[in-house]
KENU-973657 format. One record per residue (C-alpha): x, y, z; residue in one letter. Coordinates in nm, 2 decimals. Each point is the difference from the previous one (the first is absolute). Layout:
# residues N
VOFI     east    north       up   sefi
VOFI        X        Y        Z      A
...
//
This chain:
# residues 369
VOFI     east    north       up   sefi
VOFI     2.27    -6.66    -7.21      A
VOFI     0.16     0.27    -0.22      L
VOFI     0.19    -0.27    -0.20      W
VOFI    -0.32    -0.20    -0.07      V
VOFI    -0.20     0.30    -0.12      I
VOFI     0.28     0.14    -0.21      Y
VOFI     0.09    -0.33    -0.17      F
VOFI    -0.36    -0.10    -0.06      M
VOFI    -0.04     0.31    -0.21      M
VOFI     0.34    -0.05    -0.17      K
VOFI    -0.08    -0.37    -0.10      Y
VOFI    -0.35    -0.02    -0.16      P
VOFI    -0.04    -0.38     0.04      Q
VOFI     0.12    -0.02     0.36      A
VOFI    -0.23    -0.10     0.29      N
VOFI     0.08    -0.01     0.37      T
VOFI    -0.12    -0.23     0.28      L
VOFI     0.02     0.14     0.36      V
VOFI    -0.01    -0.25     0.28      I
VOFI    -0.01    -0.01     0.38      R
VOFI    -0.06    -0.29     0.23      K
VOFI    -0.35     0.13     0.09      V
VOFI    -0.21     0.16    -0.27      F
VOFI    -0.18     0.25     0.23      S
VOFI     0.33     0.17     0.09      T
VOFI     0.07     0.11    -0.36      L
VOFI    -0.25     0.29    -0.03      R
VOFI     0.17     0.20     0.28      T
VOFI     0.36    -0.09    -0.10      S
VOFI     0.10    -0.08    -0.37      C
VOFI    -0.32     0.13    -0.15      Y
VOFI     0.04     0.33     0.19      A
VOFI     0.37     0.02    -0.09      D
VOFI    -0.08    -0.05    -0.37      L
VOFI    -0.27     0.27     0.01      K
VOFI     0.26     0.23     0.16      W
VOFI     0.25    -0.08    -0.28      A
VOFI    -0.26     0.08    -0.27      I
VOFI    -0.07     0.34     0.16      H
VOFI     0.37     0.06     0.06      R
VOFI     0.07    -0.06    -0.37      L
VOFI    -0.29     0.23    -0.10      G
VOFI    -0.18    -0.27    -0.21      V
VOFI    -0.33    -0.02     0.19      D
VOFI    -0.20     0.05    -0.32      D
VOFI     0.17    -0.30    -0.16      L
VOFI    -0.09    -0.25     0.27      W
VOFI    -0.33    -0.15     0.12      E
VOFI     0.00    -0.15     0.36      T
VOFI    -0.27    -0.21     0.14      T
VOFI    -0.07    -0.16     0.34      I
VOFI    -0.23    -0.28    -0.12      S
VOFI     0.18    -0.17    -0.17      P
VOFI     0.32     0.14     0.16      L
VOFI     0.20     0.09    -0.31      E
VOFI     0.15     0.28    -0.20      M
VOFI    -0.03     0.05    -0.38      T
VOFI     0.22     0.20    -0.23      Y
VOFI    -0.27     0.15    -0.21      K
VOFI     0.19     0.06    -0.33      P
VOFI     0.08    -0.37    -0.04      T
VOFI    -0.22    -0.20     0.25      G
VOFI     0.30    -0.13     0.19      Q
VOFI    -0.07    -0.09     0.36      K
VOFI     0.15    -0.03     0.34      I
VOFI    -0.16    -0.29     0.18      Y
VOFI    -0.01    -0.06     0.38      F
VOFI    -0.02    -0.34     0.16      R
VOFI     0.05    -0.16     0.35      G
VOFI     0.14    -0.34     0.08      L
VOFI    -0.29    -0.06     0.24      D
VOFI    -0.20    -0.09    -0.32      D
VOFI     0.25    -0.19    -0.21      P
VOFI    -0.26    -0.12    -0.25      L
VOFI    -0.01     0.36    -0.14      K
VOFI     0.36    -0.05    -0.11      L
VOFI    -0.09    -0.32    -0.19      T
VOFI     0.03     0.04    -0.38      S
VOFI     0.05     0.38     0.04      F
VOFI    -0.09     0.17    -0.33      A
VOFI     0.01     0.37    -0.11      V
VOFI    -0.22     0.19    -0.25      D
VOFI     0.27     0.18    -0.19      V
VOFI     0.36    -0.10    -0.06      G
VOFI     0.18    -0.23     0.25      V
VOFI     0.06    -0.03     0.37      L
VOFI     0.37     0.07     0.04      C
VOFI     0.05     0.18     0.33      W
VOFI    -0.09    -0.08     0.36      C
VOFI     0.04     0.20     0.32      W
VOFI    -0.02    -0.19     0.33      I
VOFI    -0.02     0.25     0.29      E
VOFI     0.09    -0.10     0.36      E
VOFI     0.16    -0.31    -0.14      F
VOFI     0.10    -0.12     0.35      Y
VOFI    -0.37    -0.09     0.05      E
VOFI     0.04    -0.28    -0.26      I
VOFI     0.17    -0.25     0.22      T
VOFI    -0.05    -0.30    -0.23      S
VOFI     0.25    -0.03    -0.28      E
VOFI    -0.26    -0.22    -0.19      E
VOFI    -0.24     0.30     0.00      D
VOFI     0.27     0.21    -0.16      F
VOFI     0.07    -0.27    -0.26      N
VOFI    -0.37     0.00    -0.08      Y
VOFI     0.01     0.37    -0.07      I
VOFI     0.32    -0.03    -0.20      D
VOFI    -0.17    -0.26    -0.22      E
VOFI    -0.29     0.24    -0.07      T
VOFI     0.23     0.22    -0.21      I
VOFI     0.10    -0.23    -0.28      R
VOFI     0.00    -0.02    -0.37      G
VOFI     0.18     0.17    -0.28      E
VOFI     0.03     0.38     0.02      M
VOFI    -0.06     0.23    -0.30      P
VOFI     0.32     0.17    -0.13      E
VOFI     0.12     0.27     0.23      G
VOFI    -0.19    -0.12     0.31      L
VOFI     0.15    -0.19     0.29      F
VOFI    -0.12    -0.19     0.31      K
VOFI     0.07     0.14     0.34      Q
VOFI    -0.11    -0.08     0.35      I
VOFI     0.07     0.27     0.26      T
VOFI    -0.02    -0.08     0.37      M
VOFI     0.00     0.28     0.26      T
VOFI     0.03    -0.07     0.37      F
VOFI     0.18     0.06     0.33      N
VOFI     0.23    -0.29     0.08      P
VOFI    -0.15    -0.10     0.33      W
VOFI     0.15    -0.35     0.02      S
VOFI     0.32    -0.13    -0.15      E
VOFI    -0.17    -0.34     0.00      L
VOFI    -0.25     0.12    -0.27      H
VOFI     0.07    -0.19    -0.33      F
VOFI     0.05     0.34    -0.17      A
VOFI     0.35     0.04     0.15      K
VOFI     0.12    -0.34    -0.11      R
VOFI    -0.17     0.02    -0.35      R
VOFI     0.07     0.36    -0.10      F
VOFI     0.27     0.15     0.22      F
VOFI     0.24    -0.28     0.08      D
VOFI     0.08    -0.10    -0.36      I
VOFI     0.13     0.17    -0.31      K
VOFI    -0.23    -0.04    -0.29      D
VOFI    -0.01     0.23    -0.31      P
VOFI    -0.38    -0.03     0.00      N
VOFI    -0.03     0.14     0.35      I
VOFI     0.05     0.36     0.12      F
VOFI    -0.01     0.02     0.38      A
VOFI     0.06     0.33     0.18      T
VOFI    -0.06     0.14     0.35      T
VOFI    -0.09     0.36     0.06      T
VOFI    -0.09     0.18     0.33      N
VOFI    -0.14     0.33     0.12      Y
VOFI     0.33     0.18    -0.03      L
VOFI    -0.04     0.00    -0.38      C
VOFI    -0.38     0.03    -0.01      N
VOFI    -0.07     0.33    -0.18      E
VOFI    -0.37    -0.01     0.09      W
VOFI     0.04     0.04     0.38      L
VOFI    -0.05     0.33     0.17      D
VOFI     0.17     0.11     0.32      E
VOFI    -0.27    -0.15     0.23      A
VOFI     0.06    -0.34    -0.17      D
VOFI     0.37     0.03     0.06      K
VOFI    -0.05     0.09     0.36      L
VOFI    -0.21    -0.31     0.04      M
VOFI     0.28    -0.22    -0.12      F
VOFI     0.25     0.18     0.23      E
VOFI    -0.24    -0.07     0.29      D
VOFI    -0.02    -0.36    -0.11      M
VOFI     0.38    -0.02     0.00      K
VOFI     0.01     0.12     0.36      K
VOFI    -0.30    -0.18     0.15      N
VOFI    -0.05    -0.31    -0.22      R
VOFI     0.34    -0.09    -0.14      P
VOFI    -0.10    -0.35    -0.11      S
VOFI    -0.28     0.13    -0.21      R
VOFI     0.22     0.28    -0.13      Y
VOFI     0.26    -0.24    -0.14      R
VOFI    -0.27    -0.16    -0.21      V
VOFI    -0.26     0.26    -0.08      A
VOFI     0.25     0.29     0.00      G
VOFI     0.32    -0.14    -0.14      L
VOFI    -0.14    -0.29    -0.19      G
VOFI     0.22    -0.26     0.17      E
VOFI    -0.11    -0.37     0.00      W
VOFI    -0.13    -0.10     0.33      G
VOFI    -0.31    -0.01     0.21      V
VOFI    -0.20     0.31     0.09      A
VOFI    -0.20     0.05     0.32      E
VOFI    -0.32    -0.21     0.03      G
VOFI     0.15    -0.34    -0.08      L
VOFI    -0.12    -0.24     0.26      I
VOFI     0.27    -0.27     0.01      F
VOFI     0.36     0.10     0.03      D
VOFI     0.10    -0.31     0.19      N
VOFI     0.06    -0.24    -0.29      Y
VOFI     0.29    -0.11    -0.21      T
VOFI     0.02    -0.22    -0.31      V
VOFI     0.24    -0.29     0.00      E
VOFI     0.08    -0.33    -0.17      D
VOFI    -0.15    -0.26     0.24      L
VOFI     0.05    -0.30    -0.22      T
VOFI     0.26    -0.17     0.23      D
VOFI    -0.21     0.07     0.31      K
VOFI    -0.35    -0.11    -0.10      I
VOFI     0.07    -0.37     0.09      S
VOFI     0.08     0.11     0.36      E
VOFI    -0.34     0.17     0.05      F
VOFI    -0.22    -0.20     0.23      D
VOFI    -0.23     0.25     0.17      N
VOFI    -0.20     0.07    -0.32      V
VOFI    -0.33     0.19    -0.04      Y
VOFI    -0.23     0.03    -0.30      H
VOFI    -0.24     0.28    -0.09      G
VOFI    -0.26     0.04    -0.28      L
VOFI    -0.18     0.30    -0.13      D
VOFI    -0.28    -0.09    -0.24      F
VOFI    -0.05     0.19    -0.33      G
VOFI    -0.12    -0.07    -0.35      Y
VOFI    -0.05     0.24    -0.29      S
VOFI     0.13     0.35     0.10      A
VOFI     0.22    -0.12     0.29      D
VOFI     0.22    -0.30     0.01      P
VOFI    -0.03    -0.29     0.24      T
VOFI     0.32     0.04     0.21      A
VOFI     0.18    -0.27     0.21      Y
VOFI     0.29     0.07     0.23      I
VOFI     0.23    -0.25     0.18      K
VOFI     0.22     0.13     0.28      A
VOFI     0.23    -0.12     0.28      H
VOFI    -0.01     0.16     0.34      L
VOFI     0.32     0.02     0.21      D
VOFI    -0.16     0.14     0.32      E
VOFI     0.33     0.00     0.20      S
VOFI     0.16     0.24    -0.25      R
VOFI    -0.32     0.18    -0.09      K
VOFI     0.04    -0.08    -0.37      I
VOFI    -0.26    -0.10    -0.26      I
VOFI     0.13    -0.17    -0.31      Y
VOFI    -0.24     0.02    -0.30      V
VOFI     0.12    -0.27    -0.24      F
VOFI    -0.28    -0.11    -0.23      D
VOFI    -0.29     0.16    -0.17      E
VOFI    -0.27    -0.07    -0.26      Y
VOFI    -0.21     0.26    -0.17      Y
VOFI    -0.26    -0.08    -0.27      Q
VOFI    -0.30     0.18    -0.15      L
VOFI    -0.32    -0.19    -0.08      K
VOFI     0.10    -0.31     0.20      L
VOFI    -0.29    -0.23     0.08      L
VOFI     0.00    -0.16     0.35      T
VOFI     0.02    -0.35    -0.15      K
VOFI     0.32     0.10    -0.18      D
VOFI     0.14     0.17     0.30      L
VOFI    -0.03    -0.31     0.22      A
VOFI     0.28    -0.20    -0.17      P
VOFI     0.23     0.30     0.01      I
VOFI    -0.05     0.03     0.38      L
VOFI     0.03    -0.37     0.05      A
VOFI     0.35     0.01    -0.15      E
VOFI     0.11     0.30     0.20      R
VOFI    -0.18    -0.06     0.34      C
VOFI     0.00    -0.38     0.02      K
VOFI    -0.20    -0.06     0.32      T
VOFI     0.07     0.34     0.16      D
VOFI    -0.29     0.23     0.03      Y
VOFI    -0.05     0.31    -0.22      V
VOFI    -0.17     0.30     0.15      M
VOFI    -0.24     0.16    -0.24      C
VOFI    -0.21     0.32    -0.02      D
VOFI    -0.31    -0.09     0.20      S
VOFI    -0.21     0.22    -0.23      A
VOFI    -0.02    -0.29    -0.24      S
VOFI    -0.13    -0.30     0.21      P
VOFI    -0.14    -0.18    -0.31      E
VOFI     0.35    -0.01    -0.16      R
VOFI     0.15    -0.12     0.33      I
VOFI    -0.25    -0.28     0.01      D
VOFI     0.08    -0.10    -0.35      E
VOFI     0.37    -0.01     0.08      L
VOFI    -0.07    -0.22     0.29      V
VOFI    -0.22    -0.22    -0.22      F
VOFI     0.30    -0.04    -0.23      N
VOFI     0.23    -0.11     0.29      G
VOFI     0.16     0.33     0.10      I
VOFI     0.03     0.08     0.37      N
VOFI    -0.14     0.35    -0.05      A
VOFI    -0.14     0.22     0.28      R
VOFI    -0.14     0.35     0.00      G
VOFI     0.18     0.27     0.21      V
VOFI    -0.14     0.17     0.30      Q
VOFI    -0.05     0.35    -0.14      K
VOFI     0.20     0.28     0.15      Q
VOFI     0.07     0.36    -0.08      A
VOFI     0.24     0.03    -0.30      I
VOFI     0.22     0.25     0.19      N
VOFI     0.03    -0.25     0.29      F
VOFI     0.16    -0.25    -0.25      G
VOFI     0.22     0.27    -0.16      I
VOFI     0.14     0.11     0.33      Y
VOFI     0.06    -0.36     0.10      W
VOFI     0.20    -0.06    -0.32      L
VOFI     0.19     0.32     0.06      L
VOFI     0.13    -0.16     0.32      G
VOFI     0.20    -0.25    -0.20      Y
VOFI     0.28     0.02    -0.25      R
VOFI    -0.14    -0.14    -0.33      I
VOFI     0.24    -0.18    -0.24      I
VOFI    -0.14    -0.07    -0.34      I
VOFI     0.13    -0.26    -0.24      H
VOFI     0.11     0.16    -0.33      K
VOFI    -0.24    -0.21    -0.20      D
VOFI    -0.31     0.14     0.17      C
VOFI    -0.03     0.28    -0.25      V
VOFI    -0.37     0.07     0.05      N
VOFI     0.03     0.03     0.38      F
VOFI     0.32     0.22    -0.04      I
VOFI    -0.20     0.23    -0.24      R
VOFI    -0.28     0.03     0.25      E
VOFI     0.20     0.06     0.32      I
VOFI     0.22     0.26    -0.18      S
VOFI    -0.30     0.22    -0.09      S
VOFI    -0.24    -0.07     0.29      Y
VOFI    -0.07     0.33     0.16      R
VOFI    -0.23     0.20     0.22      W
VOFI    -0.28     0.20    -0.15      E
VOFI     0.05     0.38     0.01      T
VOFI    -0.23     0.30     0.04      D
VOFI    -0.03     0.28    -0.24      K
VOFI     0.31     0.16     0.15      F
VOFI     0.22    -0.31    -0.05      G
VOFI     0.00    -0.10     0.37      N
VOFI     0.00    -0.37     0.07      A
VOFI    -0.33    -0.14     0.14      L
VOFI    -0.01    -0.31     0.23      P
VOFI    -0.16    -0.20    -0.28      K
VOFI     0.18    -0.20    -0.27      P
VOFI    -0.08     0.05    -0.36      V
VOFI    -0.24    -0.30    -0.07      G
VOFI     0.14    -0.13    -0.33      K
VOFI     0.28    -0.22    -0.12      D
VOFI     0.03    -0.16     0.34      D
VOFI    -0.11    -0.36    -0.05      H
VOFI     0.33    -0.16     0.10      G
VOFI     0.03     0.22     0.30      I
VOFI    -0.36    -0.10     0.10      D
VOFI     0.10    -0.36    -0.05      A
VOFI     0.30     0.05     0.23      L
VOFI    -0.22     0.15     0.27      R
VOFI    -0.23    -0.29    -0.03      Y
VOFI     0.28    -0.25     0.03      A
VOFI     0.10     0.13     0.34      F
VOFI    -0.36     0.07     0.12      N
VOFI     0.01    -0.25     0.28      A
VOFI     0.35     0.11     0.12      V
VOFI    -0.12     0.36     0.00      M
VOFI    -0.30    -0.09     0.21      L
VOFI     0.21    -0.25     0.21      Q
VOFI    -0.25    -0.28    -0.08      G
VOFI     0.04    -0.37     0.03      E
VOFI     0.11    -0.07    -0.36      I
VOFI     0.36    -0.09    -0.05      K
VOFI     0.19     0.00    -0.33      A
VOFI    -0.02    -0.33    -0.19      G
VOFI    -0.27    -0.15     0.23      R
VOFI    -0.30    -0.15    -0.18      R
VOFI    -0.33     0.14     0.14      L
//
């Protein structure tokens, strides 16, 4: 925040875009941090800050700091500034952005030739909750002169007081897994992650051997993708193999049918029963589709936790979901017995696939209903 304010005033044509996954979280995070930085630098009289619209203006030149959320991607389309050029972007809590395509979309927003003396820069700040997040592979595991990647932790944080330091020491003693990530900045998984019973492997040579196969489908359209998952159940060894996926936005049911026909053949596919009209349309198009018998989400989660889950390396969307799927937390950071209800379409599809097995119904894998 200090960097943004200082360099905005240093470069009279620079503008900054600040992004979080959800727009409503910006006011109490980045916006508040930038107001603090303005006050800390003693330049309150040079800046105008407004809530509606949420933005900050450097009064001597008209330069602005803009705030956007990825929950409304249309607001990033053809982004234009009033004065100068958009050259800097700050993405806070970058781990929330689990789709690399979403980041690419942001990256493409800052484009075009820069005036002499200016430069383009995207800054991502986050705690490294999961080593499976694409940030590690894309920015930390390679050497690129255009990338500066660094890790800091509370031991070198000059803004902490003694109470803050004691909090981390308590975390070190009582919550060591969270301390390694939130305290020391190590890559890993902090507390609150739901699934720790999965691995990612290359299943290419095993797929032809899978015979006890199940299919699940979660409907989506514009904001959420339609997600299909194909899995093999090895009940004797308590292993689930997830070996095929299909995710697509704005997919019409008539276009979905041939995709399912290729993947499911005559097997049934268990679908979200909240969309009976789409299920009927699939049946009309020759797909053996059935709606699931609804059950509590946690029931399905705990059932899946009773198995080892092995995921084929090519199921990148499902890997992304399961590596960040976590419990909601209260205001003190304690996990609640309720999963965060977003970016879970493949996980829902996997629950649907095994719906009858969970409920010990009459349906058997591969049997046409």
